[in-house]
PDB file of N, H, CA, C and O in Angstrom:
ATOM      1  N   MET A   1     195.162 105.554  -9.151  1.00  0.00           N
ATOM      2  CA  MET A   1     194.301 104.464  -8.829  1.00  0.00           C
ATOM      3  C   MET A   1     193.667 104.004 -10.020  1.00  0.00           C
ATOM      4  O   MET A   1     193.012 104.828 -10.656  1.00  0.00           O
ATOM      5  N   ALA A   2     193.747 102.839 -10.429  1.00  0.00           N
ATOM      6  H   ALA A   2     194.280 102.169  -9.912  1.00  0.00           H
ATOM      7  CA  ALA A   2     192.813 102.378 -11.496  1.00  0.00           C
ATOM      8  C   ALA A   2     191.382 102.165 -11.362  1.00  0.00           C
ATOM      9  O   ALA A   2     190.983 101.635 -10.325  1.00  0.00           O
ATOM     10  N   ARG A   3     190.537 102.508 -12.282  1.00  0.00           N
ATOM     11  H   ARG A   3     190.861 102.938 -13.124  1.00  0.00           H
ATOM     12  CA  ARG A   3     189.107 102.453 -12.103  1.00  0.00           C
ATOM     13  C   ARG A   3     188.527 100.952 -11.678  1.00  0.00           C
ATOM     14  O   ARG A   3     189.169 100.149 -12.354  1.00  0.00           O
ATOM     15  N   GLU A   4     187.633 100.286 -10.885  1.00  0.00           N
ATOM     16  H   GLU A   4     187.111 100.939 -10.335  1.00  0.00           H
ATOM     17  CA  GLU A   4     187.378  98.993 -10.560  1.00  0.00           C
ATOM     18  C   GLU A   4     186.628  98.653 -12.018  1.00  0.00           C
ATOM     19  O   GLU A   4     186.028  99.450 -12.739  1.00  0.00           O
ATOM     20  N   THR A   5     186.836  97.309 -12.215  1.00  0.00           N
ATOM     21  H   THR A   5     187.323  96.662 -11.629  1.00  0.00           H
ATOM     22  CA  THR A   5     186.234  96.723 -13.150  1.00  0.00           C
ATOM     23  C   THR A   5     184.917  96.355 -12.680  1.00  0.00           C
ATOM     24  O   THR A   5     184.723  96.337 -11.465  1.00  0.00           O
ATOM     25  N   LYS A   6     183.616  95.941 -13.800  1.00  0.00           N
ATOM     26  H   LYS A   6     183.773  95.955 -14.787  1.00  0.00           H
ATOM     27  CA  LYS A   6     182.294  95.636 -13.309  1.00  0.00           C
ATOM     28  C   LYS A   6     182.394  94.469 -12.620  1.00  0.00           C
ATOM     29  O   LYS A   6     181.326  94.183 -12.077  1.00  0.00           O
ATOM     30  N   ASP A   7     183.382  93.584 -12.408  1.00  0.00           N
ATOM     31  H   ASP A   7     184.249  93.816 -12.849  1.00  0.00           H
ATOM     32  CA  ASP A   7     183.395  92.266 -11.765  1.00  0.00           C
ATOM     33  C   ASP A   7     184.099  92.714 -10.344  1.00  0.00           C
ATOM     34  O   ASP A   7     183.695  92.189  -9.307  1.00  0.00           O
ATOM     35  N   GLN A   8     185.076  93.617 -10.310  1.00  0.00           N
ATOM     36  H   GLN A   8     185.405  94.044 -11.153  1.00  0.00           H
ATOM     37  CA  GLN A   8     185.548  94.177  -9.048  1.00  0.00           C
ATOM     38  C   GLN A   8     184.111  94.614  -8.227  1.00  0.00           C
ATOM     39  O   GLN A   8     183.829  94.191  -7.106  1.00  0.00           O
ATOM     40  N   LYS A   9     183.466  95.330  -8.836  1.00  0.00           N
ATOM     41  H   LYS A   9     183.695  95.674  -9.746  1.00  0.00           H
ATOM     42  CA  LYS A   9     182.742  96.377  -8.303  1.00  0.00           C
ATOM     43  C   LYS A   9     181.377  95.455  -7.736  1.00  0.00           C
ATOM     44  O   LYS A   9     180.740  95.804  -6.742  1.00  0.00           O
ATOM     45  N   ALA A  10     181.103  94.423  -8.415  1.00  0.00           N
ATOM     46  H   ALA A  10     181.621  94.140  -9.223  1.00  0.00           H
ATOM     47  CA  ALA A  10     180.337  93.248  -8.393  1.00  0.00           C
ATOM     48  C   ALA A  10     180.650  92.660  -6.956  1.00  0.00           C
ATOM     49  O   ALA A  10     179.830  92.722  -6.040  1.00  0.00           O
ATOM     50  N   GLU A  11     181.988  92.045  -6.824  1.00  0.00           N
ATOM     51  H   GLU A  11     182.654  91.994  -7.568  1.00  0.00           H
ATOM     52  CA  GLU A  11     182.272  91.561  -5.801  1.00  0.00           C
ATOM     53  C   GLU A  11     182.228  92.453  -4.482  1.00  0.00           C
ATOM     54  O   GLU A  11     181.983  91.955  -3.383  1.00  0.00           O
ATOM     55  N   ARG A  12     182.483  93.805  -4.672  1.00  0.00           N
ATOM     56  H   ARG A  12     182.682  94.210  -5.565  1.00  0.00           H
ATOM     57  CA  ARG A  12     182.460  94.530  -3.398  1.00  0.00           C
ATOM     58  C   ARG A  12     181.276  94.965  -3.079  1.00  0.00           C
ATOM     59  O   ARG A  12     181.088  95.251  -1.896  1.00  0.00           O
ATOM     60  N   TYR A  13     180.306  95.106  -3.938  1.00  0.00           N
ATOM     61  H   TYR A  13     180.459  94.873  -4.899  1.00  0.00           H
ATOM     62  CA  TYR A  13     178.762  95.284  -3.581  1.00  0.00           C
ATOM     63  C   TYR A  13     178.464  93.915  -2.950  1.00  0.00           C
ATOM     64  O   TYR A  13     177.784  93.950  -1.924  1.00  0.00           O
ATOM     65  N   LEU A  14     178.820  92.847  -3.351  1.00  0.00           N
ATOM     66  H   LEU A  14     179.372  92.818  -4.184  1.00  0.00           H
ATOM     67  CA  LEU A  14     178.534  91.637  -2.710  1.00  0.00           C
ATOM     68  C   LEU A  14     178.934  91.623  -1.216  1.00  0.00           C
ATOM     69  O   LEU A  14     178.087  91.418  -0.346  1.00  0.00           O
ATOM     70  N   CYS A  15     180.251  91.845  -0.929  1.00  0.00           N
ATOM     71  H   CYS A  15     180.939  92.011  -1.636  1.00  0.00           H
ATOM     72  CA  CYS A  15     180.959  91.630   0.247  1.00  0.00           C
ATOM     73  C   CYS A  15     180.177  92.779   1.251  1.00  0.00           C
ATOM     74  O   CYS A  15     179.921  92.608   2.443  1.00  0.00           O
ATOM     75  N   GLU A  16     179.897  93.896   0.502  1.00  0.00           N
ATOM     76  H   GLU A  16     180.105  94.035  -0.466  1.00  0.00           H
ATOM     77  CA  GLU A  16     179.481  94.922   1.591  1.00  0.00           C
ATOM     78  C   GLU A  16     177.675  94.865   1.749  1.00  0.00           C
ATOM     79  O   GLU A  16     176.968  95.799   2.127  1.00  0.00           O
ATOM     80  N   GLY A  17     177.253  93.596   1.371  1.00  0.00           N
ATOM     81  H   GLY A  17     177.827  92.837   1.064  1.00  0.00           H
ATOM     82  CA  GLY A  17     175.920  93.346   1.762  1.00  0.00           C
ATOM     83  C   GLY A  17     174.820  94.176   0.834  1.00  0.00           C
ATOM     84  O   GLY A  17     173.663  94.283   1.241  1.00  0.00           O
ATOM     85  N   ARG A  18     175.229  94.754  -0.423  1.00  0.00           N
ATOM     86  H   ARG A  18     176.169  94.666  -0.753  1.00  0.00           H
ATOM     87  CA  ARG A  18     174.363  95.625  -1.253  1.00  0.00           C
ATOM     88  C   ARG A  18     173.529  94.501  -2.081  1.00  0.00           C
ATOM     89  O   ARG A  18     172.507  95.013  -2.538  1.00  0.00           O
ATOM     90  N   ILE A  19     173.612  93.592  -2.301  1.00  0.00           N
ATOM     91  H   ILE A  19     174.442  93.176  -1.930  1.00  0.00           H
ATOM     92  CA  ILE A  19     172.989  92.561  -3.152  1.00  0.00           C
ATOM     93  C   ILE A  19     172.015  91.637  -2.437  1.00  0.00           C
ATOM     94  O   ILE A  19     172.487  90.943  -1.537  1.00  0.00           O
ATOM     95  N   ILE A  20     170.806  91.541  -2.698  1.00  0.00           N
ATOM     96  H   ILE A  20     170.422  92.105  -3.430  1.00  0.00           H
ATOM     97  CA  ILE A  20     169.680  91.038  -2.058  1.00  0.00           C
ATOM     98  C   ILE A  20     168.976  90.159  -3.003  1.00  0.00           C
ATOM     99  O   ILE A  20     168.160  90.664  -3.773  1.00  0.00           O
ATOM    100  N   VAL A  21     169.239  88.721  -3.025  1.00  0.00           N
ATOM    101  H   VAL A  21     169.902  88.311  -2.399  1.00  0.00           H
ATOM    102  CA  VAL A  21     168.586  87.870  -3.896  1.00  0.00           C
ATOM    103  C   VAL A  21     167.192  87.599  -3.685  1.00  0.00           C
ATOM    104  O   VAL A  21     166.840  87.048  -2.642  1.00  0.00           O
ATOM    105  N   VAL A  22     166.429  87.904  -4.498  1.00  0.00           N
ATOM    106  H   VAL A  22     166.716  88.351  -5.345  1.00  0.00           H
ATOM    107  CA  VAL A  22     164.949  87.761  -4.175  1.00  0.00           C
ATOM    108  C   VAL A  22     163.956  86.438  -4.779  1.00  0.00           C
ATOM    109  O   VAL A  22     162.876  86.021  -4.361  1.00  0.00           O
ATOM    110  N   ARG A  23     164.636  86.077  -5.700  1.00  0.00           N
ATOM    111  H   ARG A  23     165.514  86.416  -6.040  1.00  0.00           H
ATOM    112  CA  ARG A  23     164.192  84.714  -6.198  1.00  0.00           C
ATOM    113  C   ARG A  23     165.265  84.139  -7.003  1.00  0.00           C
ATOM    114  O   ARG A  23     166.012  84.802  -7.723  1.00  0.00           O
ATOM    115  N   VAL A  24     165.313  82.636  -6.818  1.00  0.00           N
ATOM    116  H   VAL A  24     164.706  82.097  -6.234  1.00  0.00           H
ATOM    117  CA  VAL A  24     165.882  81.859  -7.607  1.00  0.00           C
ATOM    118  C   VAL A  24     165.113  80.675  -7.930  1.00  0.00           C
ATOM    119  O   VAL A  24     164.774  80.114  -6.889  1.00  0.00           O
ATOM    120  N   ASP A  25     164.775  80.176  -8.798  1.00  0.00           N
ATOM    121  H   ASP A  25     165.051  80.632  -9.644  1.00  0.00           H
ATOM    122  CA  ASP A  25     164.281  79.395  -9.685  1.00  0.00           C
ATOM    123  C   ASP A  25     165.039  78.573 -10.610  1.00  0.00           C
ATOM    124  O   ASP A  25     166.268  78.625 -10.629  1.00  0.00           O
ATOM    125  N   ARG A  26     164.236  77.667 -11.532  1.00  0.00           N
ATOM    126  H   ARG A  26     163.237  77.625 -11.517  1.00  0.00           H
ATOM    127  CA  ARG A  26     165.041  77.011 -12.503  1.00  0.00           C
ATOM    128  C   ARG A  26     165.065  77.955 -13.647  1.00  0.00           C
ATOM    129  O   ARG A  26     166.053  77.896 -14.379  1.00  0.00           O
ATOM    130  N   ARG A  27     164.017  78.927 -13.950  1.00  0.00           N
ATOM    131  H   ARG A  27     163.215  78.975 -13.355  1.00  0.00           H
ATOM    132  CA  ARG A  27     164.257  79.666 -14.926  1.00  0.00           C
ATOM    133  C   ARG A  27     164.756  81.139 -14.788  1.00  0.00           C
ATOM    134  O   ARG A  27     164.939  81.862 -15.767  1.00  0.00           O
ATOM    135  N   ALA A  28     164.922  81.451 -13.746  1.00  0.00           N
ATOM    136  H   ALA A  28     164.774  80.863 -12.950  1.00  0.00           H
ATOM    137  CA  ALA A  28     165.603  82.729 -13.247  1.00  0.00           C
ATOM    138  C   ALA A  28     166.248  82.852 -12.145  1.00  0.00           C
ATOM    139  O   ALA A  28     166.149  81.897 -11.374  1.00  0.00           O
ATOM    140  N   ILE A  29     167.083  84.005 -11.719  1.00  0.00           N
ATOM    141  H   ILE A  29     167.164  84.781 -12.344  1.00  0.00           H
ATOM    142  CA  ILE A  29     167.607  84.698 -10.842  1.00  0.00           C
ATOM    143  C   ILE A  29     167.173  86.243 -10.733  1.00  0.00           C
ATOM    144  O   ILE A  29     167.282  87.091 -11.618  1.00  0.00           O
ATOM    145  N   VAL A  30     166.705  86.389  -9.564  1.00  0.00           N
ATOM    146  H   VAL A  30     166.616  85.700  -8.845  1.00  0.00           H
ATOM    147  CA  VAL A  30     166.496  87.795  -9.330  1.00  0.00           C
ATOM    148  C   VAL A  30     167.131  88.571  -8.144  1.00  0.00           C
ATOM    149  O   VAL A  30     167.095  88.051  -7.028  1.00  0.00           O
ATOM    150  N   ALA A  31     167.804  89.982  -8.350  1.00  0.00           N
ATOM    151  H   ALA A  31     167.833  90.404  -9.257  1.00  0.00           H
ATOM    152  CA  ALA A  31     167.986  90.496  -7.143  1.00  0.00           C
ATOM    153  C   ALA A  31     168.080  91.881  -7.217  1.00  0.00           C
ATOM    154  O   ALA A  31     168.178  92.519  -8.265  1.00  0.00           O
ATOM    155  N   ASN A  32     168.047  92.389  -5.965  1.00  0.00           N
ATOM    156  H   ASN A  32     167.968  91.870  -5.114  1.00  0.00           H
ATOM    157  CA  ASN A  32     168.018  93.973  -5.731  1.00  0.00           C
ATOM    158  C   ASN A  32     169.381  94.143  -5.552  1.00  0.00           C
ATOM    159  O   ASN A  32     170.023  93.405  -4.804  1.00  0.00           O
ATOM    160  N   VAL A  33     169.943  95.177  -6.260  1.00  0.00           N
ATOM    161  H   VAL A  33     169.422  95.777  -6.867  1.00  0.00           H
ATOM    162  CA  VAL A  33     171.140  95.973  -5.893  1.00  0.00           C
ATOM    163  C   VAL A  33     171.193  97.391  -5.484  1.00  0.00           C
ATOM    164  O   VAL A  33     170.663  98.297  -6.128  1.00  0.00           O
ATOM    165  N   ARG A  34     171.881  97.552  -4.342  1.00  0.00           N
ATOM    166  H   ARG A  34     172.312  96.816  -3.819  1.00  0.00           H
ATOM    167  CA  ARG A  34     172.008  99.107  -3.685  1.00  0.00           C
ATOM    168  C   ARG A  34     172.983  99.366  -4.287  1.00  0.00           C
ATOM    169  O   ARG A  34     173.943  98.629  -4.060  1.00  0.00           O
ATOM    170  N   GLY A  35     173.149 100.340  -5.158  1.00  0.00           N
ATOM    171  H   GLY A  35     172.369 100.938  -5.342  1.00  0.00           H
ATOM    172  CA  GLY A  35     173.757 101.394  -6.235  1.00  0.00           C
ATOM    173  C   GLY A  35     173.925 102.743  -5.412  1.00  0.00           C
ATOM    174  O   GLY A  35     173.746 102.933  -4.209  1.00  0.00           O
ATOM    175  N   SER A  36     174.293 103.565  -6.341  1.00  0.00           N
ATOM    176  H   SER A  36     174.439 103.411  -7.319  1.00  0.00           H
ATOM    177  CA  SER A  36     174.709 105.102  -5.932  1.00  0.00           C
ATOM    178  C   SER A  36     173.186 105.779  -5.850  1.00  0.00           C
ATOM    179  O   SER A  36     172.677 106.362  -6.808  1.00  0.00           O
ATOM    180  N   GLY A  37     172.652 105.639  -4.781  1.00  0.00           N
ATOM    181  H   GLY A  37     173.065 105.166  -4.003  1.00  0.00           H
ATOM    182  CA  GLY A  37     171.633 106.524  -4.180  1.00  0.00           C
ATOM    183  C   GLY A  37     170.255 105.572  -4.453  1.00  0.00           C
ATOM    184  O   GLY A  37     169.238 105.946  -3.868  1.00  0.00           O
ATOM    185  N   ALA A  38     170.166 104.404  -5.280  1.00  0.00           N
ATOM    186  H   ALA A  38     170.993 104.101  -5.754  1.00  0.00           H
ATOM    187  CA  ALA A  38     169.032 103.776  -5.557  1.00  0.00           C
ATOM    188  C   ALA A  38     169.191 102.344  -5.560  1.00  0.00           C
ATOM    189  O   ALA A  38     170.318 101.853  -5.628  1.00  0.00           O
ATOM    190  N   VAL A  39     168.074 101.580  -5.486  1.00  0.00           N
ATOM    191  H   VAL A  39     167.158 101.978  -5.431  1.00  0.00           H
ATOM    192  CA  VAL A  39     168.026 100.355  -5.736  1.00  0.00           C
ATOM    193  C   VAL A  39     167.839  99.697  -6.916  1.00  0.00           C
ATOM    194  O   VAL A  39     166.642  99.823  -7.174  1.00  0.00           O
ATOM    195  N   TRP A  40     168.337  99.109  -7.710  1.00  0.00           N
ATOM    196  H   TRP A  40     169.309  99.007  -7.500  1.00  0.00           H
ATOM    197  CA  TRP A  40     168.360  98.415  -9.244  1.00  0.00           C
ATOM    198  C   TRP A  40     168.024  96.775  -8.957  1.00  0.00           C
ATOM    199  O   TRP A  40     168.252  95.959  -8.063  1.00  0.00           O
ATOM    200  N   ARG A  41     167.278  96.807 -10.395  1.00  0.00           N
ATOM    201  H   ARG A  41     167.093  97.470 -11.121  1.00  0.00           H
ATOM    202  CA  ARG A  41     166.805  95.181 -10.264  1.00  0.00           C
ATOM    203  C   ARG A  41     167.763  94.650 -11.453  1.00  0.00           C
ATOM    204  O   ARG A  41     168.099  95.313 -12.435  1.00  0.00           O
ATOM    205  N   THR A  42     168.108  93.411 -11.183  1.00  0.00           N
ATOM    206  H   THR A  42     167.835  92.873 -10.386  1.00  0.00           H
ATOM    207  CA  THR A  42     169.061  92.566 -11.786  1.00  0.00           C
ATOM    208  C   THR A  42     168.479  91.138 -12.088  1.00  0.00           C
ATOM    209  O   THR A  42     167.794  90.621 -11.205  1.00  0.00           O
ATOM    210  N   TRP A  43     168.632  90.657 -12.917  1.00  0.00           N
ATOM    211  H   TRP A  43     169.188  91.077 -13.634  1.00  0.00           H
ATOM    212  CA  TRP A  43     167.987  89.307 -13.063  1.00  0.00           C
ATOM    213  C   TRP A  43     168.863  88.557 -14.289  1.00  0.00           C
ATOM    214  O   TRP A  43     169.463  89.097 -15.219  1.00  0.00           O
ATOM    215  N   TRP A  44     168.741  87.247 -13.997  1.00  0.00           N
ATOM    216  H   TRP A  44     168.254  86.809 -13.242  1.00  0.00           H
ATOM    217  CA  TRP A  44     169.465  86.319 -15.026  1.00  0.00           C
ATOM    218  C   TRP A  44     168.274  85.559 -15.618  1.00  0.00           C
ATOM    219  O   TRP A  44     167.328  85.236 -14.899  1.00  0.00           O
ATOM    220  N   HIS A  45     168.313  85.282 -16.879  1.00  0.00           N
ATOM    221  H   HIS A  45     169.081  85.544 -17.463  1.00  0.00           H
ATOM    222  CA  HIS A  45     167.326  84.573 -17.472  1.00  0.00           C
ATOM    223  C   HIS A  45     167.929  84.055 -18.825  1.00  0.00           C
ATOM    224  O   HIS A  45     168.486  84.837 -19.595  1.00  0.00           O
ATOM    225  N   ALA A  46     167.809  82.780 -19.082  1.00  0.00           N
ATOM    226  H   ALA A  46     167.356  82.145 -18.456  1.00  0.00           H
ATOM    227  CA  ALA A  46     167.958  82.201 -20.321  1.00  0.00           C
ATOM    228  C   ALA A  46     169.487  82.427 -20.705  1.00  0.00           C
ATOM    229  O   ALA A  46     169.896  82.762 -21.817  1.00  0.00           O
ATOM    230  N   GLY A  47     170.188  82.201 -19.664  1.00  0.00           N
ATOM    231  H   GLY A  47     169.856  81.929 -18.760  1.00  0.00           H
ATOM    232  CA  GLY A  47     171.749  82.085 -19.862  1.00  0.00           C
ATOM    233  C   GLY A  47     172.102  83.611 -19.978  1.00  0.00           C
ATOM    234  O   GLY A  47     173.137  83.607 -20.644  1.00  0.00           O
ATOM    235  N   THR A  48     171.784  84.922 -19.678  1.00  0.00           N
ATOM    236  H   THR A  48     170.943  84.925 -19.136  1.00  0.00           H
ATOM    237  CA  THR A  48     171.899  86.144 -19.961  1.00  0.00           C
ATOM    238  C   THR A  48     171.619  87.180 -18.563  1.00  0.00           C
ATOM    239  O   THR A  48     170.588  86.971 -17.924  1.00  0.00           O
ATOM    240  N   TRP A  49     172.299  87.983 -18.239  1.00  0.00           N
ATOM    241  H   TRP A  49     173.136  88.152 -18.759  1.00  0.00           H
ATOM    242  CA  TRP A  49     172.364  88.832 -17.099  1.00  0.00           C
ATOM    243  C   TRP A  49     171.959  90.211 -17.672  1.00  0.00           C
ATOM    244  O   TRP A  49     172.647  90.826 -18.487  1.00  0.00           O
ATOM    245  N   SER A  50     170.719  90.659 -17.145  1.00  0.00           N
ATOM    246  H   SER A  50     170.160  90.160 -16.483  1.00  0.00           H
ATOM    247  CA  SER A  50     170.491  92.247 -17.526  1.00  0.00           C
ATOM    248  C   SER A  50     169.988  92.981 -16.540  1.00  0.00           C
ATOM    249  O   SER A  50     169.482  92.265 -15.676  1.00  0.00           O
ATOM    250  N   CYS A  51     169.906  94.399 -16.265  1.00  0.00           N
ATOM    251  H   CYS A  51     170.317  94.980 -16.967  1.00  0.00           H
ATOM    252  CA  CYS A  51     169.380  95.004 -15.288  1.00  0.00           C
ATOM    253  C   CYS A  51     168.903  96.263 -15.404  1.00  0.00           C
ATOM    254  O   CYS A  51     169.100  96.738 -16.523  1.00  0.00           O
ATOM    255  N   ASP A  52     168.299  97.026 -14.578  1.00  0.00           N
ATOM    256  H   ASP A  52     168.139  96.640 -13.670  1.00  0.00           H
ATOM    257  CA  ASP A  52     167.664  98.251 -15.145  1.00  0.00           C
ATOM    258  C   ASP A  52     168.179  99.263 -14.424  1.00  0.00           C
ATOM    259  O   ASP A  52     167.497 100.161 -13.929  1.00  0.00           O
ATOM    260  N   CYS A  53     169.799  99.128 -14.308  1.00  0.00           N
ATOM    261  H   CYS A  53     170.353  98.399 -14.710  1.00  0.00           H
ATOM    262  CA  CYS A  53     170.340 100.650 -13.818  1.00  0.00           C
ATOM    263  C   CYS A  53     170.537 101.491 -15.164  1.00  0.00           C
ATOM    264  O   CYS A  53     170.558 100.939 -16.265  1.00  0.00           O
ATOM    265  N   PRO A  54     170.685 102.924 -14.981  1.00  0.00           N
ATOM    266  CA  PRO A  54     170.858 103.683 -16.040  1.00  0.00           C
ATOM    267  C   PRO A  54     172.285 103.847 -16.859  1.00  0.00           C
ATOM    268  O   PRO A  54     172.576 104.715 -17.683  1.00  0.00           O
ATOM    269  N   HIS A  55     173.146 102.660 -16.340  1.00  0.00           N
ATOM    270  H   HIS A  55     172.910 101.955 -15.671  1.00  0.00           H
ATOM    271  CA  HIS A  55     174.493 102.728 -16.983  1.00  0.00           C
ATOM    272  C   HIS A  55     174.183 102.670 -18.682  1.00  0.00           C
ATOM    273  O   HIS A  55     175.062 103.093 -19.433  1.00  0.00           O
ATOM    274  N   GLU A  56     173.082 102.207 -19.172  1.00  0.00           N
ATOM    275  H   GLU A  56     172.368 101.863 -18.562  1.00  0.00           H
ATOM    276  CA  GLU A  56     172.638 102.359 -20.574  1.00  0.00           C
ATOM    277  C   GLU A  56     173.128 103.852 -21.183  1.00  0.00           C
ATOM    278  O   GLU A  56     173.793 103.922 -22.217  1.00  0.00           O
ATOM    279  N   ALA A  57     172.841 104.675 -20.646  1.00  0.00           N
ATOM    280  H   ALA A  57     172.301 104.618 -19.807  1.00  0.00           H
ATOM    281  CA  ALA A  57     173.038 106.089 -20.926  1.00  0.00           C
ATOM    282  C   ALA A  57     174.297 106.654 -21.323  1.00  0.00           C
ATOM    283  O   ALA A  57     174.429 107.723 -21.920  1.00  0.00           O
ATOM    284  N   ARG A  58     175.421 105.705 -20.879  1.00  0.00           N
ATOM    285  H   ARG A  58     175.314 104.837 -20.394  1.00  0.00           H
ATOM    286  CA  ARG A  58     176.650 106.013 -20.934  1.00  0.00           C
ATOM    287  C   ARG A  58     177.437 105.471 -22.010  1.00  0.00           C
ATOM    288  O   ARG A  58     176.883 104.562 -22.627  1.00  0.00           O
ATOM    289  N   THR A  59     178.474 105.767 -22.352  1.00  0.00           N
ATOM    290  H   THR A  59     178.925 106.505 -21.850  1.00  0.00           H
ATOM    291  CA  THR A  59     179.006 105.387 -23.650  1.00  0.00           C
ATOM    292  C   THR A  59     179.073 103.845 -23.596  1.00  0.00           C
ATOM    293  O   THR A  59     178.532 103.273 -24.542  1.00  0.00           O
ATOM    294  N   THR A  60     179.760 102.929 -22.459  1.00  0.00           N
ATOM    295  H   THR A  60     180.199 103.394 -21.690  1.00  0.00           H
ATOM    296  CA  THR A  60     179.690 101.499 -22.477  1.00  0.00           C
ATOM    297  C   THR A  60     178.127 101.061 -21.906  1.00  0.00           C
ATOM    298  O   THR A  60     177.381 101.657 -21.129  1.00  0.00           O
ATOM    299  N   ASN A  61     177.999 100.053 -22.469  1.00  0.00           N
ATOM    300  H   ASN A  61     178.605  99.569 -23.101  1.00  0.00           H
ATOM    301  CA  ASN A  61     176.616  99.128 -22.235  1.00  0.00           C
ATOM    302  C   ASN A  61     176.495  98.125 -21.463  1.00  0.00           C
ATOM    303  O   ASN A  61     176.854  97.081 -22.008  1.00  0.00           O
ATOM    304  N   CYS A  62     176.024  97.978 -20.089  1.00  0.00           N
ATOM    305  H   CYS A  62     175.732  98.825 -19.646  1.00  0.00           H
ATOM    306  CA  CYS A  62     176.439  96.804 -19.520  1.00  0.00           C
ATOM    307  C   CYS A  62     175.066  96.448 -19.399  1.00  0.00           C
ATOM    308  O   CYS A  62     174.965  95.689 -18.436  1.00  0.00           O
ATOM    309  N   ARG A  63     173.905  96.662 -19.965  1.00  0.00           N
ATOM    310  H   ARG A  63     173.987  97.279 -20.748  1.00  0.00           H
ATOM    311  CA  ARG A  63     172.704  96.431 -19.835  1.00  0.00           C
ATOM    312  C   ARG A  63     172.566  95.071 -19.741  1.00  0.00           C
ATOM    313  O   ARG A  63     172.027  94.537 -18.772  1.00  0.00           O
ATOM    314  N   THR A  64     173.025  94.453 -20.701  1.00  0.00           N
ATOM    315  H   THR A  64     173.463  94.887 -21.489  1.00  0.00           H
ATOM    316  CA  THR A  64     173.078  93.159 -20.899  1.00  0.00           C
ATOM    317  C   THR A  64     174.247  92.522 -21.178  1.00  0.00           C
ATOM    318  O   THR A  64     175.028  93.067 -21.958  1.00  0.00           O
ATOM    319  N   PHE A  65     174.587  91.183 -20.558  1.00  0.00           N
ATOM    320  H   PHE A  65     173.952  90.740 -19.925  1.00  0.00           H
ATOM    321  CA  PHE A  65     176.090  90.477 -20.652  1.00  0.00           C
ATOM    322  C   PHE A  65     175.495  89.550 -20.460  1.00  0.00           C
ATOM    323  O   PHE A  65     174.325  89.350 -20.136  1.00  0.00           O
ATOM    324  N   THR A  66     176.834  88.556 -20.788  1.00  0.00           N
ATOM    325  H   THR A  66     177.786  88.718 -21.051  1.00  0.00           H
ATOM    326  CA  THR A  66     176.775  86.777 -20.715  1.00  0.00           C
ATOM    327  C   THR A  66     177.801  86.732 -19.767  1.00  0.00           C
ATOM    328  O   THR A  66     178.581  87.684 -19.725  1.00  0.00           O
ATOM    329  N   ARG A  67     177.957  85.663 -18.892  1.00  0.00           N
ATOM    330  H   ARG A  67     177.324  84.890 -18.926  1.00  0.00           H
ATOM    331  CA  ARG A  67     178.929  85.054 -18.185  1.00  0.00           C
ATOM    332  C   ARG A  67     178.838  84.089 -18.597  1.00  0.00           C
ATOM    333  O   ARG A  67     179.575  83.181 -18.211  1.00  0.00           O
TER     334      ARG A  67
END
């Protein structure tokens, strides 16, 4: 079985109710995401998505990406 992409994982988390939007305004979107044993913060600001998950420590970095 192939590993799911970050987009597939995000869609699965959304369907499972793991993403809670805490703020939406003209300048930002902020959400809490329940991941592997912890809750992480993700946010959109100035056209870029960022998060505070520990994935940064791995070989691929998804800490900041654009959509």
